[in-house]
N, C-alpha and C positions, 0 to 999 in steps of 0.2 A: 862350081855345080850352084843349077839355077832352078829355082821352083817355077813350075809354071802356073803361070796364071789360068783360070777360067775368062772366059770373055763373057762380060756383062752380055743378058740376054733381058728382055720385060719379060716380067713374073704375069703370069693369071689367077684368080683363084674363084675359079669355077670348074669342078670337072670336064665338064663338055671342051672348055678351053684345055686341058694338060697335052702339052706333046713333046713327042723326044728331042730334046737339044733346048729343051725353055726350061726358063727357073719359076719354081714357086715358092711363096711363102706359107706357113706350117709351123706347129707345134706339136710337142710329142708327148702324146696322153699320157701312154701307157708302152711298156716293152714287153714283146712276151717271145722267147729263143728264135731270136736275129728278126722278127716282126716289129716296126711299130706303128702304132697307129696314133695317125692326124689329125688335126684339127685345122681347117681354113679360117682365115681370116673373116670370110662371109657364115662361117658357124659349120661348111660341110666335112663330112667326116671321109676318110678313104685309108687304107693299110698299104706298106710300103715297104720292104727293104730295102733299108737305110745304110751305108759304108760309113764305120767309121761310129757307130751309133753308140756307145758305150761311154763315148767322151764326149757327146751333145747334152746338153741342159735338160730336162722335162719340162712343161709348160711356160716354152718362152720359145719367142718367134724366131724364126731364122730362116734366111734365103736356104734352098735347095735347087740342085740342079740334075732333070731328068736324065738318065744314062738310057733307059729303058722302061717298057712296060707289055709285059704279060698273063694274059688271063685277066687283065686287068689289076693285077697289083706293080705299082712304080718300081723301080731299081734306083733311088736317090742317094746323092754325092753332096753333103753339105757344101756350100759352097766359098763358104769362109777359113775350114778346115784347110791345114797347109797341106797340099798337093805332094806331098813325102811320107814317107812311116819317121815314126817317130829318131830314130837313128840317122838317120837323113839329116833331119834338121841338127842334132846335136853335135854329128860331125861336124856340120858349117860353124856353130857358136864356136866347138871347141878350138877347133882350129885358127878362130878370130880371136880367140881367147873374152869373150862376149858372155857373163855369165846366160846362164840358162834362161831364169825367167824374162828380163828384160830382153833378149835373144827372140824369145817365141814372139813375142807381142810384138817386136820391132818388126819381125815377116810374115807375121799375122797382118799389120796394119798396111805393110805393104802392100800384102796381096789385096787387101779390102779392096787398096788405090788403085790397082790394074799395074803398079809398079815394079820391074822385074826384082825380085826378093836374091841377086845376087849377091857377091860377097860387096860387090861394090857399095852400096846402097843398103847393107845392111851395115858396114862399119860408119858410112855417112850421118847415118842418122844415131847408129850410138854414140859417135864423136861429138856429136851437136847436142844432143840428151842431155848428155853427160856435162855441155857446158852451161847451161839453160837449170839446170840441177846444182851445180857448184855455186853458180849466181846467185841464187837463193838463201846461200848460204854466208854469205859477205854479208860487214856492216855495208852503210852507208858508204865513208871515203873510200872502201876498195870498189864496191860496183861503178861509183862515176868515173874513177881512171879506169875502168873499164871495157866502161860503154863509149867511155870517149876514143878506144881504138876501131869500133865497129861500127858507128851510128854519123851520122852528118848532123845529125843538131847541135845546138849552142849550148848545154849544158855545162854550169859553171859554179864555182862556189858563190856568186851572189845573188843577196839573198831568196829573191823573189824565181829563181831557177831551182837554187839548189833547192826549193819546196817539193818540185819537180821529181827529186829521186825515189820517194816514196810511192808516186803513182807508175814510176816505169817500173817498182818493184814489184805489184801489183799486177800489171802485165805480164813481170816471168814469169811472175807464178802461177799465171795459164797456160804457158807453152807445154804442150808434149809431145808424142809420135805424130796424133792426128795431125797437128798448127806444120810440124816440119815436112811430111808427107806430103799435104796441101798443095806448100810449098813449092815440092817436087812435082807433082803432077801436073801443076798449072806453070812448069816453064819458069819458075821466077828463084832468084839466089836466096841462098838460107842467110837472113840476116838479123840485126834488131829490128830496121827498119822496117823490112818487109813486115815482120811479125806483127810486129806493129799496126802495120796498116791494115793489116787482113783483121786484128783484133779489132779495129774500129770502124772496117768496110761500113755494116750498118748502121752504126750511129753514129759518125762521124761524116758519111758523105748522105745528102740531104737533098734534092732535088724537088723533094712538094715546095720546098720554102718559094725554090726560084720559079716554077708551075704559078703559087700564090701571090709575085712580085709581078707578075708581069700583066701585059693589059686582060682585059674581062674577057675578049675574042679570044683569046687560048686559053683561060683559065682552067678548062674543062680537057683539054685533049689528052694524051698520054702520053708519055716520056719515054720510049727505049733509049735504054743506057746505051748499052752497042753506040745505035747511032750518035746519040749524043756526046758518046768520049771520041768519036773517031772523028769527027767537025768540029772540037775544040781545041784550041791555042792559045797562046798572048796574046795574040791582036784581038780574038774578039771575045775573050773573054776580060779586057783592058776595064769595060768600060761598067762589068759587070759584078755582081756579088764577090767580096773577099770568099767564098767558099770556092768559086769557079776558079778564080786564080790559082786555089791548091790541089785541086781536081788537075790541071796541067803537067805540073808537076809529080803525081799520080799515075801519068798517064797511059805508061808502057805497061804499068801492074796490071790497070782496071782492063785496056784494051787484052790483055792475057785473059786475066779470069773472064771477059764476056765471052773467050770463043768456049767457053766449058757451061754459060749459066746466061737463062734469058733471063732479062729484068727490068722489071715497068715500074714507073711511078707515075701515079694518077691522084688527083683530088678529086670527092663530092660538095658539091656546095648544097647545103642546107639553109636558107635564109643564113644567118650571119655565121653559121655553124660551118667549117670548114672538116671535113674526113680529109686525113694524109693517108692515102694508101702509097705500100709496098709489095710488089706481086714478085717475088721469084722462082723459077723452076730449071733444073740442071739439064744441060739440054742430051740426049738419046742421040750417041753414036751411031746407032744403025738405022733412025729413023730421021726426015727432015721434016717434017711436022708433029705437032700434039697429038696423043694417044689419048681419044677422046674418053674409051673403056678402060683405059688402065696410064693412070699421072699419078703424079706427088706433086704439090705446089708448098712455097711459104708464102702467107699473107703476114702484114703488116698493118694496122689501120689505128692512124695516132691521133687525136681529138683533147680538145680541153677538156670536155665534158669525164670519159674515161682514163686518158690519159693513153698509152703506146696496148694494143690491143696483138700480141703474137699469134697466129693461128696454122697448125700443120694441117694440112690436108692430104688423106691418101683417094683415093678417085675410080674402082676399081668393079668394071662393070654392071654400074651403077649405085653400087654398094658404098656408100661413103665412111670413112673412118675421119673424124676430125678432134682436134685436141686443141683447146682456148688455155693458152697463159692471160690471165687478167689480174690487175691491182688487187692484192687481197680486200681492200675497201667494195670493190666493186662482185666481188667471187657471187654472192648470192645472189644479186639483181640478174647476171647471166645463167643463174642454177633455175630460175626460178623462171625462166623462156624457155629450155631446153625444149619443151613439149612445141613448143608456138612454133620454134625453128625448124624440126623435124615434120611438123606438117607442111609447113610450106615448100621442102623438101622435097615429099612424099608430091606434091602436088606439080614440082618440078619435075619428078620422073628415078627420082631416088627411094625407093621402097623401104631398103634398109640402111639405115643411119646410127652407126656406133659415136657418142658426144663424151668428152670427158673437159672439165670445167677446172683447171688447177692455180696456182697463184703465182706471177712474172717472180723468180727467184735470183734469176741471173741474167747478164744480157744476152742478146743474140749474136754472133759472130759466125761470119759466113761458113766456119772450120764447123761450126756445130750444125749448118745447113747439109755440108754436104757430108755428111754423116748420116745427115736423116735421109738424103737423096741414094747415099749408095746403097746401104743395105738394111738399116731401123726403120722397121715397121710401129710405130708407136701402137702402145700397147691398151687400148681402152677399156674400163671396165664398168661404164655404162651406158648400159642396149638400148632404145626405144625400139 
């Protein structure tokens, strides 16, 4: 039995742009006799008949598919609700001998990643997630012997390498169903090596340093990561930074990731200060060009003065939602400059801007970004 996914379509958050067959983000404010009263990200409200409404949490933004519009009332279907009734997915899980709670999460995550939620993928994810869970319960010696079977890293009992086991364990504790589905979506083998590589993708791969070490005339250029990776090889990296040599070994993995993401590195120079920038956007399978009225971006700005600043941007018909993750000691500085930023954005034509400043609490991985791009709208509570 197969659970059919809904194809990804761009959403709009203006009532004038709502069309049958499109998607939209909204949160349910109230429910009354089968009718849901919704609020869009830009504050507009509307009413709709919503399938499976009793299973949807109120006051939380989710993605809906627009099935029909009649007499100005929308017929909506939750985008990430399993496209089957409860008995159907329970039958699947019972047949596969998979517990209901973890099985439902696997199916919903497969649907979110547009991976067929069939017996093969459900069983595959269940098998691997159990493997990673079991690793977390083992002591270091047992972990070491198991890891040797699944990784090409030379981890031994030598003192300097044995210490790395704690770092390995920390990474394994991060692995969840989203990481496994990310590997499948990008046509990558499920292995500890690949898990480590995607967890470290943003932190450990830094072309800003490559740009910074280049000749003065090329320092201000933007580096297209996909183009850069396609050209790199052992010969071209032999006289470059050590980091470039490591990229050659990851070339196949990085090329596959670049099929689904636009990734750019660029630096900004102000006297002796350097702002190192990374911009990532997930590619739209239905459009070749970026839609300036409907887009999501991740931007990382690194500087000696403020450290790493992680920024999540949603641009929706010139309505901006921006969430800054900054180091704790600089949070008040950013909060005190919100008004100035909003005014500058108004001059640029962005009339409605929602901004939130919060603390960096964990490193950002490419899988975290994928969840943001796929279906997570940043729910912000500071509106100016």
